[in-house]
Each structure stands twice: as C-alpha cells, then as structure tokens.
RODO-2510 file (C-alpha; in nm, 4 decimals, decimal comma):
residues 346
     n   res          X          Y          Z
     1     x    -0,1450     2,0473    -3,5097
     2     x    -0,1291     1,6707    -3,5103
     3     x    -0,2254     1,4916    -3,1944
     4     x     0,0534     1,3061    -3,0106
     5     x     0,0934     0,9363    -3,0544
     6     x    -0,0650     0,7293    -2,7837
     7     x     0,1670     0,5958    -2,5154
     8     x     0,2759     0,2323    -2,5439
     9     x     0,0532    -0,0383    -2,4018
    10     x     0,1511    -0,1597    -2,0504
    11     x     0,2828    -0,4959    -2,1746
    12     x     0,4215    -0,3788    -2,5091
    13     x     0,7916    -0,4643    -2,5496
    14     x     0,8364    -0,5777    -2,1890
    15     x     0,8171    -0,9168    -2,0144
    16     x     0,6193    -0,9941    -1,6958
    17     x     0,9488    -1,0529    -1,5115
    18     x     1,0687    -0,7068    -1,6094
    19     x     0,7371    -0,5630    -1,4902
    20     x     0,7943    -0,7346    -1,1558
    21     x     1,1458    -0,5910    -1,1287
    22     x     1,0140    -0,2416    -1,2128
    23     x     0,7356    -0,2653    -0,9522
    24     x     0,9782    -0,4045    -0,6930
    25     x     1,2121    -0,1096    -0,7496
    26     x     0,9193     0,1307    -0,7226
    27     x     0,8018    -0,0235    -0,3945
    28     x     1,1505    -0,0026    -0,2403
    29     x     1,2014     0,3609    -0,3460
    30     x     0,8529     0,4560    -0,2222
    31     x     0,9168     0,2858     0,1131
    32     x     1,2480     0,4691     0,1556
    33     x     1,0830     0,8080     0,0918
    34     x     0,7549     0,7668     0,2802
    35     x     0,8467     0,5513     0,5840
    36     x     1,0090     0,8385     0,7820
    37     x     0,6888     1,0435     0,7551
    38     x     0,4836     0,7751     0,9263
    39     x     0,7500     0,7047     1,1890
    40     x     0,7410     1,0720     1,2877
    41     x     0,3589     1,0751     1,2811
    42     x     0,3414     0,7758     1,5173
    43     x     0,5946     0,9318     1,7550
    44     x     0,3877     1,2508     1,7661
    45     x     0,0749     1,0453     1,8376
    46     x     0,2535     0,8523     2,1141
    47     x     0,3587     1,1817     2,2714
    48     x    -0,0028     1,2984     2,3037
    49     x    -0,1483     0,9571     2,3930
    50     x     0,1214     0,7082     2,5048
    51     x     0,0586     0,3491     2,3956
    52     x     0,0155     0,1231     2,7022
    53     x     0,1377    -0,2361     2,7026
    54     x    -0,0754    -0,4548     2,4760
    55     x    -0,2154    -0,1542     2,2896
    56     x    -0,2141    -0,1774     1,9115
    57     x    -0,1587     0,0912     1,6535
    58     x    -0,1483     0,0824     1,2768
    59     x     0,1646     0,1817     1,0891
    60     x     0,0748     0,2782     0,7327
    61     x     0,3119     0,4342     0,4815
    62     x     0,0806     0,4449     0,1806
    63     x     0,1944     0,1069     0,0520
    64     x     0,0734    -0,1161     0,3338
    65     x    -0,0861    -0,1338     0,6760
    66     x     0,1311    -0,2809     0,9460
    67     x    -0,0291    -0,3682     1,2817
    68     x     0,2062    -0,3082     1,5761
    69     x     0,1571    -0,4258     1,9339
    70     x     0,3237    -0,2185     2,2062
    71     x     0,5268    -0,4444     2,4371
    72     x     0,6392    -0,1707     2,6765
    73     x     0,6667     0,2053     2,6981
    74     x     1,0158     0,2402     2,5526
    75     x     1,0641    -0,0840     2,3639
    76     x     1,0988     0,0244     2,0046
    77     x     1,1918     0,3347     1,8090
    78     x     0,8425     0,3723     1,6641
    79     x     0,6874     0,4736     1,9913
    80     x     0,9525     0,5236     2,2576
    81     x     0,9758     0,8649     2,4211
    82     x     1,2520     1,0959     2,2971
    83     x     1,1729     1,4251     2,4634
    84     x     0,9038     1,6706     2,3712
    85     x     0,8348     1,7409     2,0036
    86     x     0,7033     2,0807     1,8970
    87     x     0,5964     1,9685     1,5520
    88     x     0,6930     1,7551     1,2545
    89     x     1,0193     1,9341     1,1677
    90     x     1,1244     1,9450     1,5339
    91     x     1,0500     1,5713     1,5634
    92     x     1,2696     1,4937     1,2612
    93     x     1,5619     1,6943     1,4053
    94     x     1,5380     1,5528     1,7602
    95     x     1,4985     1,1904     1,6470
    96     x     1,8048     1,2194     1,4209
    97     x     2,0140     1,3896     1,6914
    98     x     1,9266     1,1526     1,9757
    99     x     1,8726     0,8205     1,7990
   100     x     2,0464     0,8500     1,4658
   101     x     1,9162     0,8710     1,1116
   102     x     1,8426     0,4959     1,0946
   103     x     1,5578     0,5264     1,3462
   104     x     1,3538     0,7174     1,0845
   105     x     1,3331     0,3902     0,8922
   106     x     1,2266     0,1778     1,1917
   107     x     0,9210     0,0478     1,0045
   108     x     1,1080    -0,0404     0,6859
   109     x     1,1752    -0,4172     0,7365
   110     x     0,8078    -0,5242     0,7674
   111     x     0,7233    -0,2979     0,4749
   112     x     0,9826    -0,4637     0,2523
   113     x     0,8772    -0,8124     0,3621
   114     x     0,5040    -0,7533     0,3094
   115     x     0,4585    -0,4644     0,0668
   116     x     0,7184    -0,5531    -0,1958
   117     x     0,5712    -0,8980    -0,2853
   118     x     0,2164    -0,7576    -0,2744
   119     x     0,3143    -0,4654    -0,4995
   120     x     0,4893    -0,6956    -0,7471
   121     x     0,1811    -0,9162    -0,7749
   122     x    -0,0567    -0,6206    -0,7920
   123     x     0,1174    -0,4098    -1,0573
   124     x     0,2148    -0,7014    -1,2804
   125     x    -0,1379    -0,8477    -1,2695
   126     x    -0,2855    -0,5047    -1,3442
   127     x    -0,0732    -0,4507    -1,6553
   128     x    -0,1389    -0,8001    -1,7900
   129     x    -0,5134    -0,7819    -1,7205
   130     x    -0,5468    -0,4287    -1,8583
   131     x    -0,3802    -0,5240    -2,1877
   132     x    -0,6013    -0,8354    -2,2214
   133     x    -0,9221    -0,6462    -2,1354
   134     x    -0,8479    -0,3675    -2,3838
   135     x    -0,8349    -0,6287    -2,6600
   136     x    -1,1611    -0,7922    -2,5507
   137     x    -1,3486    -0,4678    -2,4717
   138     x    -1,2952    -0,2911    -2,8017
   139     x    -1,5911    -0,0523    -2,7691
   140     x    -1,5465     0,0129    -2,3957
   141     x    -1,1695    -0,0190    -2,3633
   142     x    -1,1656     0,2939    -2,1449
   143     x    -1,3194     0,0821    -1,8647
   144     x    -1,0383    -0,1758    -1,8822
   145     x    -0,8184     0,0036    -1,6207
   146     x    -1,1123     0,0147    -1,3775
   147     x    -1,1836    -0,3589    -1,4037
   148     x    -0,8175    -0,4611    -1,4182
   149     x    -0,7370    -0,2538    -1,1086
   150     x    -1,0219    -0,4074    -0,9089
   151     x    -0,9380    -0,7677    -1,0074
   152     x    -0,5645    -0,7217    -0,9474
   153     x    -0,6312    -0,5830    -0,5990
   154     x    -0,8554    -0,8767    -0,5073
   155     x    -0,5771    -1,1156    -0,6099
   156     x    -0,2951    -0,9434    -0,4228
   157     x    -0,5057    -0,8893    -0,1070
   158     x    -0,6098    -1,2559    -0,1045
   159     x    -0,2506    -1,3777    -0,1336
   160     x    -0,1126    -1,1478     0,1387
   161     x    -0,4045    -1,1655     0,3860
   162     x    -0,3087    -1,4971     0,5569
   163     x     0,0211    -1,3428     0,6758
   164     x    -0,1684    -1,1006     0,9037
   165     x    -0,2182    -1,3593     1,1806
   166     x     0,1481    -1,4618     1,1725
   167     x     0,2668    -1,1006     1,1749
   168     x     0,0468    -0,9997     1,4676
   169     x     0,1500    -1,3022     1,6734
   170     x     0,5192    -1,2335     1,6166
   171     x     0,4736    -0,8727     1,7291
   172     x     0,2549    -0,9418     2,0310
   173     x     0,4807    -1,1930     2,2040
   174     x     0,8269    -1,3411     2,1646
   175     x     0,7827    -1,6887     2,0232
   176     x     0,9969    -1,9449     1,8487
   177     x     0,8862    -2,0539     1,5032
   178     x     0,7854    -2,3900     1,6534
   179     x     0,5602    -2,2169     1,9073
   180     x     0,4208    -1,9917     1,6369
   181     x     0,3487    -2,2932     1,4205
   182     x     0,1583    -2,4562     1,7072
   183     x    -0,0492    -2,1396     1,7602
   184     x    -0,1384    -2,1191     1,3910
   185     x    -0,2371    -2,4866     1,3687
   186     x    -0,4444    -2,4478     1,6862
   187     x    -0,6225    -2,1489     1,5288
   188     x    -0,6854    -2,3467     1,2112
   189     x    -0,8203    -2,6429     1,4101
   190     x    -1,0534    -2,4306     1,6259
   191     x    -1,1718    -2,1702     1,3762
   192     x    -1,0994    -2,3243     1,0351
   193     x    -0,9052    -2,2005     0,7343
   194     x    -1,1150    -1,8842     0,7179
   195     x    -0,9340    -1,7589     1,0307
   196     x    -0,6301    -1,6864     0,8112
   197     x    -0,8394    -1,4460     0,6029
   198     x    -0,9948    -1,2544     0,8932
   199     x    -1,0254    -0,8901     0,7944
   200     x    -1,0174    -0,9793     0,4239
   201     x    -1,3692    -0,8385     0,3663
   202     x    -1,3050    -0,4892     0,5096
   203     x    -0,9719    -0,4812     0,3266
   204     x    -1,1462    -0,5428    -0,0055
   205     x    -1,4192    -0,2883     0,0718
   206     x    -1,1511    -0,0222     0,0967
   207     x    -0,8811    -0,1403    -0,1444
   208     x    -1,0872    -0,2635    -0,4413
   209     x    -1,2813     0,0647    -0,4956
   210     x    -0,9582     0,2546    -0,4306
   211     x    -0,7722     0,0509    -0,6909
   212     x    -1,0500     0,0740    -0,9501
   213     x    -1,0827     0,4519    -0,9157
   214     x    -0,7072     0,5036    -0,8959
   215     x    -0,6219     0,3245    -1,2199
   216     x    -0,9182     0,4661    -1,4123
   217     x    -0,8351     0,8231    -1,3109
   218     x    -0,4627     0,7666    -1,3562
   219     x    -0,4944     0,6413    -1,7149
   220     x    -0,7392     0,9214    -1,8014
   221     x    -0,5220     1,1844    -1,6347
   222     x    -0,2042     1,0558    -1,7973
   223     x    -0,3638     1,0612    -2,1437
   224     x    -0,5010     1,4151    -2,0895
   225     x    -0,1650     1,5473    -1,9634
   226     x     0,0194     1,3875    -2,2564
   227     x    -0,2206     1,5612    -2,4942
   228     x    -0,1954     1,8912    -2,3054
   229     x     0,1851     1,8938    -2,3107
   230     x     0,2049     1,7489    -2,6621
   231     x     0,4072     1,4520    -2,5419
   232     x     0,4039     1,1220    -2,7312
   233     x     0,5095     0,9296    -2,4197
   234     x     0,4375     1,0075    -2,0524
   235     x     0,7260     1,1852    -1,8795
   236     x     0,8197     1,1569    -1,5113
   237     x     0,6340     1,4818    -1,4367
   238     x     0,3188     1,3636    -1,6134
   239     x     0,3081     1,0267    -1,4332
   240     x     0,3914     1,1915    -1,0990
   241     x     0,1082     1,4454    -1,1258
   242     x    -0,1415     1,1890    -1,2571
   243     x    -0,0471     0,9444    -0,9783
   244     x    -0,0784     1,2055    -0,7025
   245     x    -0,4169     1,3358    -0,8238
   246     x    -0,5724     0,9942    -0,8846
   247     x    -0,4418     0,8655    -0,5500
   248     x    -0,5852     1,1676    -0,3685
   249     x    -0,9306     1,1256    -0,5234
   250     x    -0,9418     0,7529    -0,4462
   251     x    -0,8174     0,8091    -0,0889
   252     x    -1,0887     1,0666    -0,0127
   253     x    -1,3747     0,8562    -0,1529
   254     x    -1,2700     0,5353     0,0279
   255     x    -1,1760     0,7003     0,3608
   256     x    -1,4798     0,5648     0,5578
   257     x    -1,3775     0,2071     0,4730
   258     x    -1,0209     0,2870     0,5778
   259     x    -1,1457     0,4100     0,9173
   260     x    -1,3511     0,0916     0,9646
   261     x    -1,0635    -0,1339     0,8598
   262     x    -0,8219     0,0390     1,0982
   263     x    -1,0684     0,0112     1,3886
   264     x    -1,1265    -0,3613     1,3261
   265     x    -0,7564    -0,4267     1,2728
   266     x    -0,6617    -0,2667     1,6039
   267     x    -0,9431    -0,4400     1,7968
   268     x    -0,8517    -0,7820     1,6582
   269     x    -0,4836    -0,7222     1,7248
   270     x    -0,5501    -0,6338     2,0875
   271     x    -0,7645    -0,9440     2,1349
   272     x    -0,4884    -1,1610     1,9892
   273     x    -0,2243    -0,9866     2,2011
   274     x    -0,4271    -1,0717     2,5143
   275     x    -0,4904    -1,4288     2,3905
   276     x    -0,8656    -1,3727     2,3828
   277     x    -1,1111    -1,5100     2,1298
   278     x    -1,1251    -1,3057     1,8102
   279     x    -1,4696    -1,4324     1,7120
   280     x    -1,6422    -1,1358     1,8783
   281     x    -1,5450    -0,8917     1,6029
   282     x    -1,8304    -0,6916     1,4540
   283     x    -1,9279    -0,6714     1,0905
   284     x    -1,8242    -0,3752     0,8802
   285     x    -2,1771    -0,2305     0,8982
   286     x    -2,1899    -0,2607     1,2791
   287     x    -1,8494    -0,0958     1,3162
   288     x    -1,9690     0,1899     1,0956
   289     x    -2,2820     0,2295     1,3109
   290     x    -2,0699     0,2329     1,6271
   291     x    -1,8338     0,4972     1,4870
   292     x    -2,1263     0,7193     1,3823
   293     x    -2,2971     0,6813     1,7226
   294     x    -1,9715     0,7650     1,9067
   295     x    -1,8278     1,0392     1,6857
   296     x    -2,1025     1,1363     1,4426
   297     x    -2,0902     1,1098     1,0647
   298     x    -1,7596     1,2971     1,0550
   299     x    -1,6069     1,0085     1,2516
   300     x    -1,6054     0,8056     0,9293
   301     x    -1,3736     1,0679     0,7789
   302     x    -1,1297     1,0821     1,0694
   303     x    -0,7659     1,1132     0,9657
   304     x    -0,8522     1,2860     0,6374
   305     x    -0,5333     1,4947     0,6132
   306     x    -0,2848     1,2317     0,7399
   307     x    -0,4196     0,9783     0,4898
   308     x    -0,4037     1,2285     0,2052
   309     x    -0,0520     1,3418     0,2979
   310     x     0,0705     0,9792     0,2927
   311     x    -0,1255     0,8346     0,0026
   312     x    -0,0745     1,1143    -0,2529
   313     x     0,3088     1,1139    -0,2490
   314     x     0,3220     0,7344    -0,2121
   315     x     0,1040     0,6869    -0,5216
   316     x     0,2969     0,9511    -0,7147
   317     x     0,6408     0,8089    -0,6324
   318     x     0,5338     0,4490    -0,6864
   319     x     0,3709     0,4935    -1,0265
   320     x     0,6348     0,7311    -1,1648
   321     x     0,9251     0,5032    -1,0654
   322     x     0,7335     0,2038    -1,2008
   323     x     0,6782     0,3777    -1,5345
   324     x     1,0466     0,4772    -1,5482
   325     x     1,1444     0,1150    -1,4834
   326     x     0,9178    -0,0104    -1,7604
   327     x     1,0504     0,2532    -2,0021
   328     x     1,4075     0,1485    -1,9201
   329     x     1,3364    -0,2195    -1,9910
   330     x     1,1432    -0,1269    -2,3069
   331     x     1,4440     0,0659    -2,4432
   332     x     1,6783    -0,2134    -2,3352
   333     x     1,4720    -0,4734    -2,5235
   334     x     1,4502    -0,2568    -2,8342
   335     x     1,8286    -0,2037    -2,8365
   336     x     1,8836    -0,5757    -2,7856
   337     x     1,6539    -0,6580    -3,0797
   338     x     1,8317    -0,4022    -3,2985
   339     x     2,1736    -0,5512    -3,2175
   340     x     2,0404    -0,8987    -3,2920
   341     x     1,9088    -0,7868    -3,6314
   342     x     2,2386    -0,6175    -3,7250
   343     x     2,4478    -0,9211    -3,6381
   344     x     2,5269    -1,1331    -3,9463
   345     x     2,3714    -1,4779    -3,9399
   346     x     2,6138    -1,7632    -3,8903
***
C-alpha cells in the first residue's frame, strides 16, 4: 500500500491575510463555545466563596486570561448570586431561566477584544515561521514546529501584555479615558516603561513551553493520524483529535507555571484595585516557594481538571476551525487560478 501524500505546507496556496481571517474565525467560534463553561465555573466558585469588593478573580476560557475585579456582590453576571446551584447542569438551567441565555456569554466582549488580535498574530506568525524554518532546517525540519511555536508565542505575548494595566484599571474603577490616560502616564513616569510589561515573565514561562510542546505534538499527531487513516489531507476529525491531545499534554506539563501566573495576576490586580504600589510583587521562584510551603507540592498542580476541561476543547475547536478556514481559502485560490488560466487572453 502506498503511503498517503503529505499534507500541504501551512503557507502553501494561501496568503498571510487569509491566514489571519481563518485564525480570527477560529478564535470567535472557540470563544462562543467555551465562554459559557467558564462563566458557569466562576458562578459555582462564587457560590462557595463569594468575592468581596476589591477581590480579583481570573476568567480564562482557554484562549486568554482575563483579570476581573469585583466591584460589589451583585454587580455583574459573572459573579452575582442567582440562587443555589447543585452542579454544572443545574447552574446552566437556572442561569438561563432567571437571567436569559445572553448571560452565559458575559465574558465574551473582553475575550473578543483581547484574544482575537492575539490569536491572529500568533497563528499567522507560527505558520510563516514554521514554513521558513522547515526550509532552513532541512535535516531537523521536525523541530521547526517547536521553535516556530515558541517564537510566535513570545511575539504575541509581548504585543498584548501592555494592555493588562489598562484592562485592570478599567475594571477596578469607573474612569473616563482622560483619567485613565493620566493614571497610565503617572505609572510610566514613576515606574518606567517596564511597568506596562509587568507579568510578562511569568506569562512566557507558562505560554512559551506550552506553545512549543503543543505545536510539536500537534504536527506529529496530525501526521500519524493521517497515515493511520490513510488520508492525504487532515480531516476535521484528525485535526480535532490532534489538537485536543496536544493541548492536554501541554496543559498538564505547564500547570505549575499557570498556577504561579494566576496567583501573581490576582495579587497585582488587587493591589492596583486598592491603589497600592505594585512593586512588592514576588518573583516567580518566590511565589512557587510560597505555594509549596502553604499547600505542599500538589499546590503547584491546583486546578488540574478545570484547566484540562477548558484547554483541551479550546485547542481542539481552535485548530480544527483554523485548518478548515485555511483549506477553504486554499481551494478558493486554486479555483480562482484555474478560472484565470481558462480565460482567453485579451
């Protein structure tokens, strides 16, 4: 039996703009599917441990982390009380009955504002870098996805990181854009430009290894599944399974850095919400030591199941819709070229 033809290269027959459109579509579809799960999770958490005024919590739907500051007990749909929930399914039913279906997508606007641009940058950079590295690394081209994933994540995280201060300030207190501008310039004057990239280090410690492992395992898994099923091109099922498995592996390995990042993010957010100096934040190593001393070694793996439940479907939906988008544009370009060739020259 002849082996199947290898799947097309990421950039073959498709423009960077079309890659951006495909990744944008994937990010929107992923947000629509996964956001309700995290809204329900946060409401269940708030039921057990209500968020007091000024308390921060992290909303994370697998695509992005979104730091939220609680203004009052019943201020927003994410954490206001809506009766007693007896579990996830019961929470879904009661939220829909009492507040309407739209409340399940309470966290969607910040996701679309922050995650969609970051995803567009990340996926497009990955595909372009991966194609270039495969050409340069002829003998070790199998390592190209690992390097391309790491570099692309550094780029997207660096671009998006400065918006964290603005986002937290807008959530913590009602301010006009003029007041917000004054706060930001004051922060820049007192603490320098590096204040806009606070938390960038812990973000990279988690996201860069995650990205490197994810893309390496995804490309390997996709190639193996194509060979197993005798498919010349990856189908939706193949990309979905490969995305879910590679996302799960990367999420488990990088979980300690996720715990540290969440702890630092919440602490910094609470300091900003109370208008206190944020220069007292500990290093990643010190936060890890504190977590281990307080909760033991297992404390670094807190939230194992919730992270896995969110990340696996988010990765699967995102990559499969992205691949479908690229395949659509690839076919569209091929048909366009064929029509152009068949047209008689003037």
